[in-house]
C-alpha positions in Angstrom: 24.8 -4.5 -19.5 24.9 -8.1 -21.1 23.4 -8.9 -17.4 20.6 -6.5 -17.9 19.8 -7.7 -21.5 19.9 -11.1 -20.3 17.8 -10.6 -17.4 15.0 -8.4 -19.8 14.7 -11.4 -22.0 14.9 -14.0 -19.8 11.4 -12.2 -17.5 10.0 -10.8 -20.9 6.4 -12.0 -20.1 6.7 -10.2 -16.3 8.2 -7.3 -17.6 5.5 -6.7 -20.0 2.7 -7.7 -18.2 1.4 -4.2 -18.2 1.1 -4.1 -21.8 -1.3 -6.9 -21.7 -3.3 -6.2 -18.2 -4.0 -2.8 -18.2 -4.7 -3.2 -14.4 -0.7 -3.7 -13.4 1.2 -0.7 -12.5 4.1 0.0 -14.8 6.2 1.0 -11.8 6.2 0.0 -8.7 5.6 4.1 -7.2 3.1 2.7 -5.1 4.5 0.6 -3.0 7.2 3.2 -2.3 4.5 5.3 -1.5 3.6 3.4 1.4 6.3 3.2 2.9 7.6 6.4 2.6 5.1 8.0 5.0 6.3 5.3 8.3 10.1 6.7 6.6 9.4 9.5 7.6 7.4 8.9 11.0 10.5 7.3 11.8 12.8 10.2 11.0 11.0 12.7 12.3 10.3 11.0 15.7 13.6 9.6 15.8 11.8 6.3 16.0 8.6 4.7 17.7 8.5 4.1 21.3 7.5 1.0 21.0 7.0 -1.9 19.1 3.6 -2.5 20.1 3.2 0.9 19.0 4.8 0.7 15.4 2.5 -2.1 15.0 -0.6 -0.4 15.5 0.3 2.4 13.7 1.5 0.4 10.3 -1.6 -1.4 10.6 -4.1 1.9 10.8 -1.8 2.7 7.7 -2.6 -0.2 6.1 -6.0 0.2 6.9 -6.4 3.8 5.1 -4.1 2.8 2.3 -6.4 0.2 1.1 -9.8 2.3 1.5 -8.3 4.7 -0.9 -6.8 2.4 -3.5 -10.2 0.9 -3.1 -11.9 4.1 -3.9 -13.3 4.7 -0.7 -13.1 7.7 1.9 -10.5 6.8 4.9 -12.2 8.9 7.0 -15.7 7.3 7.1 -14.2 3.7 6.7 -11.7 4.1 9.6 -15.3 5.3 11.6 -16.9 2.3 10.3 -14.4 0.0 11.3 -14.4 1.7 14.8 -18.4 1.3 15.2 -17.6 -2.0 15.0 -19.4 -2.3 11.7 -16.4 -4.2 10.1 -17.7 -6.4 7.8 -19.4 -3.3 6.1 -16.5 -1.1 5.8 -16.0 -1.9 2.1 -19.0 -4.0 1.2 -21.1 -1.0 1.1 -18.9 1.5 -0.1 -18.7 3.6 2.9 
């Protein structure tokens, strides 16, 4: 318990950053939610069939997650990206 108290004192600025800057989340649940989908997919399928397939899946999910976090419709963001409008995907707000 004393180690936890010492660590909280040492990193007080980082621990309480969410109090000063409202954009900083209180917890890391978003990061955990981002990887949960990948872990579930791997468990359901047993594994990915190839490294390339896993990398493509993670790239697509990363793109969709970024679109959602920035308030864009993921379907339209992917549609614009596949249409070759990659420079306009996030600039025009889908």
